[in-house]
Each structure stands twice: as structure tokens, then as C-alpha cells.
C-alpha positions as CSV (number, residue, x, y, z in Angstrom):
1,M,168.6,115.1,-120.0
2,Q,165.1,115.9,-121.2
3,S,164.4,119.3,-122.6
4,F,162.1,121.5,-120.6
5,R,159.6,121.5,-123.5
6,R,159.3,117.7,-123.2
7,L,159.3,117.7,-119.4
8,L,156.5,120.4,-119.1
9,G,154.6,119.6,-122.3
10,S,152.7,122.1,-124.3
11,M,152.5,125.5,-122.7
12,D,149.5,126.6,-124.8
13,T,146.5,126.3,-122.6
14,H,144.4,128.8,-124.5
15,A,142.6,126.0,-126.5
16,D,141.3,124.3,-123.4
17,S,140.1,127.6,-121.8
18,E,138.1,128.5,-124.9
19,H,136.0,125.5,-124.2
20,G,135.3,126.5,-120.6
21,Q,137.6,123.9,-119.1
22,D,140.0,125.2,-116.5
23,E,143.2,123.3,-116.3
24,T,144.1,122.4,-112.7
25,Y,147.3,121.1,-111.2
26,N,148.3,120.1,-107.7
27,P,150.8,122.6,-106.2
28,W,152.5,119.9,-104.2
29,T,153.5,118.3,-107.5
30,I,155.3,121.5,-108.3
31,V,157.0,121.5,-104.8
32,N,158.1,117.9,-105.4
33,L,159.4,118.7,-108.9
34,V,161.4,121.8,-107.7
35,F,162.7,120.0,-104.6
36,H,164.1,117.1,-106.7
37,H,165.5,119.4,-109.3
38,L,167.4,121.5,-106.7
39,A,168.7,118.3,-105.0
40,A,169.8,116.9,-108.4
41,A,171.7,120.2,-108.9
42,G,173.6,119.5,-105.7
43,L,171.6,121.9,-103.5
44,H,170.2,121.0,-100.2
45,P,166.6,122.3,-100.0
46,V,164.7,121.8,-96.7
47,L,160.9,121.7,-96.6
48,G,159.1,123.7,-94.0
49,E,161.8,126.0,-92.6
50,S,160.6,129.0,-94.5
51,G,156.9,128.1,-94.1
52,D,154.4,126.2,-96.2
53,P,155.7,125.8,-99.8
54,G,152.3,125.0,-101.2
55,K,151.2,128.6,-101.3
56,P,154.0,129.9,-103.4
57,A,153.7,126.8,-105.7
58,A,150.0,127.7,-106.1
59,E,150.9,131.3,-107.0
60,L,153.3,129.9,-109.6
61,L,150.6,127.8,-111.1
62,R,148.3,130.9,-111.2
63,A,151.1,132.9,-112.9
64,L,151.2,130.1,-115.6
65,G,147.5,130.3,-116.2
66,L,146.6,127.1,-114.3
67,T,144.2,126.7,-111.4
68,P,145.8,125.2,-108.3
69,A,143.8,122.1,-107.2
70,F,144.9,120.5,-103.9
71,E,142.7,117.5,-104.4
72,S,144.0,114.6,-106.2
73,R,142.7,113.1,-109.4
74,P,140.0,110.4,-109.0
75,H,142.3,107.5,-110.1
76,V,144.9,108.6,-107.5
77,L,142.3,108.8,-104.7
78,T,141.0,105.4,-105.6
79,G,144.5,104.0,-105.6
80,V,145.2,105.5,-102.2
81,S,141.9,104.3,-100.8
82,D,142.6,100.8,-102.0
83,E,146.1,100.8,-100.6
84,L,144.8,102.1,-97.2
85,A,142.2,99.3,-97.1
86,R,144.8,96.7,-97.9
87,L,147.1,98.0,-95.2
88,R,144.2,98.2,-92.7
89,A,143.3,94.6,-93.4
90,A,146.8,93.4,-93.0
91,F,147.2,95.3,-89.8
92,E,144.0,93.9,-88.4
93,A,144.9,90.4,-89.4
94,Q,148.3,90.7,-87.7
95,H,146.7,92.2,-84.6
96,E,144.2,89.4,-84.4
97,A,146.9,86.7,-84.8
98,E,149.0,88.3,-82.0
99,N,146.0,88.4,-79.7
100,G,144.9,84.9,-80.4
101,R,141.6,85.7,-81.9
């Protein structure tokens, strides 16, 4: 099993904030990490029964000195857009083939 230090990386964010760069992180990544960690421990977490988990995850990030950022990083957005375009083209091609166009 990986150590927490290796999993989380360096906790020293002071150097980046000195240069005026706020470190941001998506709270939903924290939700995913915690959800999988609890499931691996044999627990049975359920998303949504107690409300939106994104808000407490964002508060956790703030407590750790990070800025919650709900938008994805540019390379992720590009990958998602490319995948959606590929799926849309495949769907349209299938639809045209089924309708004889």
C-alpha cells in the first residue's frame, strides 16, 4: 500500500502562494478518492443521501489551503470534448444507416 505522503504528494504549498499562484483542485476528485477509500475499507458509502458531497469536499480543500475549482483542467476538457464529438459522429452515422440516408 502506498504511504499517504506518496499518495498526496508534498503538503508544502507555501512556495507556490509566495509567487501569487493559487493552487486549485476539483472537490469532486476528493469525493471520488474518499468514496473509493471507504469502499476499499469494506464500508458502503452512498452518494447523495446526505446531500451534495461537493460542498464539504470544497471546505476540506479550503482547510488544506487549496482553492476549490469545479472546472476541469484544459487537457481534460479537450479530451471530453473530443470524446463527445466522436460519440456524436458515431451516433449520427448509426442513425443515418438505420434510416437509409
